[in-house]
N, C-alpha and C positions, 0 to 999 in steps of 0.2 A: 436645370442649373440654378435659376432664380429661386425656385421653390426650395431647393436644398439649402440655399444660402440663408433665406429668411426664416426657415423652419428648423434650422440646425439639424437637418437630416431626418426629422420626424415624418412619418407617413401622413397622408392627407386624412386618414380615418382615425387619427389619434384624438384624445380628449380635446374638445373645442377650447376650453378655458386655458389649458396648457399651451395649445397652439397659439392662442391670442397673446399670451405673455411672451412666448418665443418671438412672435412677429414683432411685438412692441420693443423688446430688448434689442433684437438684431437691427431693426429699423433705426432706433434711436442711436445705437452705437455707430452704425454706418454714417448717419447724418452728422453725428457729433464729430467723428473722425474727419469727415470731409471739411466741415467748417473750421475745425481746429487747425487743419493744414492751411486753409485760406488765411486764418488769423496769424499763423506762424509766418507766412510770407509777408503779410502786412506789417507785423511787428518787427521783422528783420529789416524791412525797407525803412521803417520809422525809427530803427535803432533802439527799440525797447527790448533788449536782449533777455532780461529776466522773465518777461512775459512770454517770450519765444520759447525759453527753456521749459517753463511750466506747461505751456500749451503742448510742447513736444512730449513731455513726460506723461501728461494726461492722455494724449492720443495713443502712445504706446501701451498704456495701461488698458485703454478701451480695446485695442487690438488683442491684447492677451485675454481680456474677458470674453471677447467675441469667439476666439479659438477655444477657450475653456468651456464655454457654453455648448459649442458644437461637439466637443469631445465627451463631456460628462452629462449633458442634458439637465444639469442642476440649475433650473431657472430661479429657485428660491435664493440660493447662495449668490448667484450673479446679480439678482435684483437688489438684494440688500447691499452687497458690496458696491454695485454700480451707483445706487441712489446715494449711499454715504459718500462715495468718492466725488460724485457730481456736486453734492452739497458743500463739501470741503473746497472744491475748485471754485464754486460760485462765491463762497465767502472770501476766498483769496482775491477774486476779481473785484469784489466790493471794496476790500481793503486796499487794493492796488489802484483801482480806478479804471484800468484798461486803456484802450485807445480813446482819447479825447473824453475820458471820464464817463464812458457809456457802458462799461462792463456790467453795471448793476442791472441792466435790462435783461441779461441772461437769467438772473435770479428769479424773474417773474415766471419762468417756465417750470420752476421746481415743484410747485404743487401738482401740476399735471403729471410730471414724471413720477413723483412719489405715490400719488393716488392710483395711477394706471398700472404701475409696476408692482406695488406692494399691497394694494387693496385699500378698502375704506379705513380700517382701523389703524394699521401700521402707517399708511400714507398720511393720515391726520396727525399722528404723533411726529413723524418726520417733518411734515410741512410746518407745524406750529413751532417745533424746535428750531428749524432753520430760520423762521421769521424772528424769533427771539434773539438768536445769535446775530442775525443781520442788523436788528435794531441796536444791539449793543455796539456793533461796529460803527453804525451811523452816529451814535451818541458820543463814543469816545474818540471819533475821528478828529474832532476839534481840539482834543487835548494831546494827542500823540502825533508828533510831527511826521513820522514815516507813513502814517495812514492817510488815506484820501479824505479830504474835507467835503462835506455835502451840506447844502442849505437845508433849513428846517422844512421849507415848503416842498422840496424834492423828497425828503424823507416821508412827509405826510402822504404825498401822492404815491410813493412806492408802496407804503403799507396798505393804502386803500385799494390800489390796483391788485396787489398781491392777495389781499383778503378776498377781493371779488373773484379773481381767478381760482383761488382755493375753494370758495363756496360753489362756484360753477362746477369745478371738477368733482367736489364732494357730492353734489346733487347728481351729477352724471353717473358717478360710480355707484351711488346708492340705488339709482334707477336700474342700472345694469345688473347689480346683484339681485335686486328684487325680481327683475324679469327672468334672470337665470334660475332663481329659486322656483318661480312659477313654472318655468319650462320643465324643471326637474320633477316638480309635483305632477304636472300634466303627464309627463312620461311615465311616472310611477303609476298613475291612475290607468293609463293606457295599458301598461304591462299587466296590471291586475285584471283589467277587463279582458285582455287577450287570454290570460290564464283561465279566467272563468269560462270564456268561450271554448278554449281548448279542453277544459275539463268536461264541458257539456258534450263535446263531440267524441269523447273517449269510447263511450258505449257504441256509438255509430261506427267508429273506426274498428272496434273489436268485431262487430258484426260483419262489417265489410271484409275484414281480414279473413274471417272464417269462410265467407263466401268465396273470396279470391283463392284461399287455400284449396277449397273443394274444386274450383275451376282449374287451378294449376295441376292438381292431382289428376283430374280427368284428362287434361291436355297431355300430361306426362304419360299416362297409360295409353292414350291414343297414339302418341309419338312412338312409344316403345313398340306398339303393335305394328305401326307403319314401317319401322326400321328393323323389325325382327328378321326379315328376309335378307337385308343387306348388312347386318351387324358383323357377320363373320368376314365379309369382304373388307369392311372398314379396318378391322384388326389386321388382316393380312396385308393390306396396302400400306399400313403405317410402319411395317417392319422393313428395314433396309436390306435384309437378306432375302434370297430367293425362296419362295414357298411353292411347293407342288403337291397336290392331293391326287393320289393314285388309287385305283381299285386293285383287287387281287390279281387281275390280268395285266397289271402294269399299264393300264390305259389312263391317260391324264384326264382328270375330272375338273380340276380347277388350278389356276396359277395366279400369282400376283404380278404386278407390273415389272418387277426386277427380272423375273424369268422371261417375260416377253421382251424386255430390253436386251438381255444376253443372247437370246435365241430368236431374234426377230426375223432372220432369214427363213426360219421354218414355221412362221405363223400361218394359220392359227394352230395353237398347241393342243387345245382341248379336243379330245376324241382320238388322239394319236397315241402310239406307244411311246413311252419315255425314252427308250433306247434309240428310236428313230429320230426324235427331235433333239435330244440332248447329246447324242454320240454318233449320229449318222450311221447307225448300225441296223442290221436286220434281225438281230436276236439279242436277248439280254446280255449285257456286258459282264465281264468277269474281272475283278470281284464286284458284286452288286450288293450294297448294304440293304437295299429295300427288299430284295429276294430273301436275304437272311432274316430280316425283320419279320416278313410275312410267315416265314417258316418257324422262327423261334418265339415270336410274340413279344420280343424284347427290343429295346432301342439298339440300333447299330450305327456305326460311323465308319467313313472311308474317305480318303483323299483321291480325287479323280481329275484327269486333265480336262480342260475345256476344249471347245471346237477350235480347229486350226486357224480360222479367220476371225475368231472372237477376241476382243480385248482381254477377256478373262482367260488366263493361262492355266490356273489351278483352282479347283473348288474342293471344299470340305463338305461332305454330305452327311447329315444326321437324319436317320429314318426312325419314325415312331409309329407303332401300330395303332390302327383305329378299330375299336371293338364295339360290338353291339351291347348296350347297357343291360339288356334283359337276358340275352343268351350267352354273352361273353365271346361270341364268335368274331374272328378277325374279318372285317369287311374292307379293309384297305390300309393305306399307309400315308403319312404326311412326311414329305422331305423338306428339311430346312437346309438350304444351300448357301454357303458362305464363300465369298470371294477371298482367297488367300494368296492371290498373285503377288501382292507387295511383300508380305512376310516371306514367301518362298524366294523371291528375288533377293531380299535382304539376307536370308539364310545362305543362298548361293554365293552372294558377294562376300559374306563373312568367311565362308569356307575357302573361297578363292584367296582372300586376303591372308588367312592363316597359312594356307599352302605356300603362297608367295613368300611370306615372312620366313617360314621354315626353310624353304629351298634357298631363299636369299641369304639366310644366316650361314647355311652350309657353303653356298657359293662364295660368300665373302671370306670365310676362313680358308677355303681352298685357294682362292685367288691371291690372298695375301702371301701364302706359302709359295705359290708359283711365281709371284712377282720377285721374291727373294732369289729363287732359282734362276729366273730369266735374266736377272741383272748381269750375271757373268756373260750370257750369250749376247745381250744387247749392248752392254757398255764396253767390255773388253775389245770387241772388234773395232770400235771407234778409235780406241787408243792405238791398237795395232796398225790400223790403216794410216794413221798420222805418221808413223815411223817407217812405213814401207815406201820404197820408190814406186813411181807410177808403172814401171815395166816389170814389177815383181810378179812371178807366177803364182804367188800366194794371195794376191789381191782379190782375184775373182772368187776363190773359195771362201775367203773371209767375208766378202760382201754378201755372198749367198747365205752364209751362216748368220750374218747380221739381219738380212731380210727375213729369214725364217724366224729369228728371235722376235723381230718386230711384229710379224704375223701372230706369233704365239702371244705376244704382249697385247695385241688387239683383242684376241679371244679372252684373255684375262680381264681386259677392260670391259668386255661384254658381261663377264661374270660379276664384276664390281657394279656395273649398271644394274644388273639383276638384283644384287644385294643393296642397291641404292647407296653405295659407299664409294663410288668413283670419285677420284680427285681430278677435277677439271675446272677450267675457268669459264664463267658465264660472262657474256658480253652482249651488247645490243647488236642484233643482226637483222638482216632483211631476209624473210623467207623466200621472196622472189629470187634473190641472189643465190640462196642455197639451192633452190630447185634448178635454176639455170646452170649453176656450177656443176651439179651432179649430172645433168643431162649431157654435159660436154666432157664428162670424166671418162677415164678408161673403164671404170666399173660399168657405167651405163653402156659403153660401146660393147663390152663383153655380153651384157644382157641382150642387146640387139643382135649380136652375132649368133648367139645360141637360139634366139627366137626371131628369125627373119620375117615370119609371117605376122608379126604383131606390129600394129601401127600405133603411133603416139600422137595424142592431141594435148596441146598445152594451152591453158587459158589462165594467165596471171593478171590479177587486177593491178592496174598501173599505180594507183595511189595507195598501195598496201601499207598498213602501219607496221612498225617494227615490233620485235619480241626480244626477250632476254633469254639467252640459252647458250649452249655449247655448240659451235659450228660443227665439230666432229660428230657429236651425237645426233644433231639434226640431219646431217648428211647420211649417217647410218640408218636413221629412221626412214628417210626417203628411199634409200637403196633397198632396205628390207621390204618395204611395201611394194615398190615397183617390181622387185625380183619375184615376190610371191604372186603379184598380179600376172606377170608374164608366164609363170609356171602353171597358173590356173587356166590359161588359154590353150586349148588342145589343137584346134584346127583353124588358126587364124582369128584375129579379133583386134580389139582396140583397148589401149590403156589411156585413160584421160587424167591429166594432172592439172588441178586448178587451185587457185588461191582466191580468197575474198575476205573482206572485213565483215564482221558480224556483231551486231549489238543485240543481246538477248535481254528482253524486258521481263519475261516470266520464265521460270524454270522449264526446261525441255526434258521430257522423259524419253530416253532412247536406250542404247546399250547400257549407258549409265546416266544418272541424272545430271544435267548440265545447268548450273545455277545462273542467275542474272550476272551480266557483265559484258565487257567489250573483249572480243576475241579476234584473232586472225585464224582463219580456217584453212587447213590443207586438206583437200579432197582428192583422193586417188581411187579411181574406179576402173573396173575391168569388165569385159563381156565374157568372162570365163564360166567355169562350171558352177560357181556359187558355193555356199557353205550351208549345210543343213542346220536346222534349229538346235539339234542335239549337240553338234560340234561347235556351234557359234560361241558357246560359253566356255570353251576349253582352249581356244586358239592362242590365248596369251600365256598359257601355262608353259613352263620350261620343258623343252624337249618333246612337246606334243606336236605330232605331225601326221598327216595322212600319206606322206611320201616315205620312201625307203630311207631309213636313217643313214646319213652320210652322203646321200645323193646331192644335197645342196646345203651348204653352210654347216652350222654347228648345232642347229636345233634351238638356238636362242634368239633368232631374228625377231619374232613377234614379241618375245619377252623383253627384248631391248627396247622395242617400240613402246611398250607399256611403261617400262621403267623411266624412259626418257620423258614421256609426256607427263608422268606423275612428278618427276623431278622439277618440271617447269610449271607445276600446279595446274596442268591442263586436264582435258577430258577427251574421251574417245566415244564416237558413235559409229556403229557398224550396221550396215543394211545389206542383207544378202538373203538369197533363197536359191535352192538348187536349180541350175539351168538358166538363171537370170543374171548372173554376175554378182559382183560385190563392190561396195563403196565404203571406204574408210574416210571418216571426217574427224580430223584432229583439231580440237579447239584449244588454242594456245593464247594465254592472256597477253594483251598488248602492252607496250610501253611507249611513252612519249619522250623518252630520253634520246639525245642525239647520238648517232653512231660515231664511235672513235675512229680516228684515222689509222690505217694499217701501219705497223711499225716495221722498219727495215732491220733485218738481223745485223747486229753490230759485228765488226771484225773481232777475231780472237784476242787481239791485243787490248781491246777495250775492257775485257773482263779478266785480264791477268793481274797478278799482284805478288806481293812478297810478305804479307802479313802471316801471323800464326793462327792456325785453325785446329780445334779439337773436334774430332768426329766421335759421336756417341751412338753406338748401334749394337744390338745384341747378336747380330748375325755377322760372323767373321768375314764372309765373302763381301757383304755390303761395306764393311769398314775398309777392306782392301781396295774395292773399286773406287769408293769415294776418295780415299787417300791418294791412289794413283792418279786420278783425274785432277785433283787439286794440286798435287805436286807437278803435274804436267803444265799447269797454269802458273807455276812459280811460287806457290805458297809453301810455307813450312807447316807440316801436318803431323799431328799426334792422334792416336785413336784409342778408345777404351770401350769395354763391352757392356757397361751398365751405367745407370744414373748414379749409383753409389760411388763407382770408381771415378766418374767425372768430377764429383764433389771433392774427393780426395786429391785428384790431380790438380784441380784449381786452387786448392789450399797451398800447393807447393809451386805452381807455375801460373803465369799470366798469359792469356790468349786473347786474340782480337775478336774472335767470333766462334760460336758453337754450331755444329751440324747435329741436330737432335732428332733421333728417330722417335716418332710419336708412340709407336706400339713396341714395348719391350717387356718381355716376360722371362722369368718372374722378376719381381722387384718394382722399382719406380718406373713409371712411363715418362714420356717426354714432358708433359705438363708438370707433373710432380717434381721432376728433376729441375726444370727451369725455375719453379717456385723456390726450391731449396737453394739454387745457385744465386738467385737475386737477393737472398737474405744476407749473404756474405759479400756479394759482388754486385751492388746496385748498378743498373744500367748496362749489364753484360749483354752484348749483341748475340743474336741467335737466329737461325732459320730452322723450320720444321720440315722433316722429310718422312714420307710414308707411302706405301702402296695404296693405302686408304686410311681414313681416320674418322673418328666421330667428330662431326662438324663443331659441336659445342665445345669440345676440349681443344680443338685447334684454335677456335676463336678466342677461347679463354687465354691460351698462351700468347696469342697476338695482342690481346688487350693488355697483357703484362709487359709487352715490348718486343716480342718475337717478330721477326720479319716474314718473308714470303713462305709459302708452303710448296715444297718441291715434291714432285711426283716421281715415284720409282717405277721402273728402272731408270737410273740416271742417264742423262746425256751430258756431254761436256759443256755444250752451250747453255743449257738450262741451269745446270749446277753453277757454272761460272757467273752467269748474269745475276742469279739470285744472291750469291755471296757478295759479288762486287757492289750491287745496288744497296745492300744492307750496310756494307763497310763504308760506302760513300755518304751515308746519312750523317 
């Protein structure tokens, strides 16, 4: 820090004369600033304000010079400007007199400053010029009243002392320059002498270099000879693919470390048949690229599976013939073996994702149409039951019809989950509560009833963190996994349901890659028959099952599990093998939000009203159902079949709120309709209705001012609460 300050940031190996000038400039400026501030304080105390101001101005100028020197390293400019400024300041002090008429004493330092900073020639000019100007001030001081008066004896003493200091400084600077010149001459002579010595050794160096070259060449040849037997091994070991050298009988003659690592349970490999070590076989495998290579004499390639217990699932084998250089006869083959497990997994995952997307698109379209059809079966019975007396003989058949419609609607919801277009509300939930609630539900009781020899073990972590999700879908996920676990147990066994918190620091490779993060893990395991490796990658595909179709559920159970986990941005790990049972681990991201309190269903009177409502839906049955329900609640209702008709209607009539179907074909959809309505009717209230919707379009409509999103098929309570809450805003 001190070095950087006094050297202006120059390195210690810089030119010595430049460093000296920087040291002197910085030291003098620091000392000058210090004493000027002391004098400022003294002059303020003695009320000599003009001198205080001048001292302050000079100190600020010195600070600027100090910073300028550190930034530009221009010592010549700073030396001349600083010396000139110091001379002007000293002349002012002589003219003013300073504190008790002693300011002239500062002027005696000027020769030292000018000579040390500017050198002998410029310093002499500056020193003599200053002395002349100071003498003029001394002489005219008696004639000008504003100048300080000095006695002739003091002037003589000043000049004599000034001259003495000047001569001493001049001699010192002269000696320093001479010494520096001599040092430079000595250094020049030393450099010449060194060059002469260096030139004289060139021939010796050239001779030594030739000898060293001959010695190095001999050592290189000797090293090449020593390494000739291990050269091929070094090349083979540097390659990260597996390499295996075989003779014509498929006997292993040489391998690298990668092959030993992949097939370590069959070590040693050399001397054994390749099909024994690499495939646990007793005869050449089919297809065998090496056999084809030995027969054709051409390179061959094939993808083959790895060993069952090896981390390498798939290998790509390239076989190249080894030929005798003299006879051209094939003497063996070299296998280059590449691990393609990761690319194969990615290929399988891509195919699965494409299949799920295609099936999901189909399921979403079918589900949307079914939702429109089911609306009459689910919604009209609710209206009919409200008008029937309790003892009506039609009540039971209508309730049965309504329950059947709700079951069909649940299947449609599964299809929408498969399409990942389901309309449901996410909330903060406890996975422990969801598990406990299901274990006490009628559905779980039915599972236990059909599988009485299955025991349940429950291990729920008490301080389990919360997640954000749909309680309905989480419950369905738990039900599907437990139901499948029970059906996998043939002659008695155990189902274990556990939850735990998990913090993953590094990605985990499992059924799918699980990245870093904090998760709540739902683990459901069984001691059943297990799943083969071949089937394990198909279990989440729609309608894939090893059971007879229709025996249990809709064939969408595991697909719903997959869709639910993916909707929650979670991950699945499956561990299973035939005869050893199966464990499903669902990794669901945690949330630290507080759980909301359960809301009590309001009475019907709370969501009744008398306002005017326009229902916009392209399906006639949906318009009729929504209109009937809203009229039942006391509202005045009109209905149109398209967005274009709604705009025309609103040009002639005024309504309090719109019920907008999001998906209307052909023509304008709900978002486009609402955008057009707002142009002529700013602030128009609306709610969005759909069996499913593209989330971004729903949110876009809500950002424009639309209210809640109502799921089809309608229920009286849900429709009424959504409308009433929006009208009350």
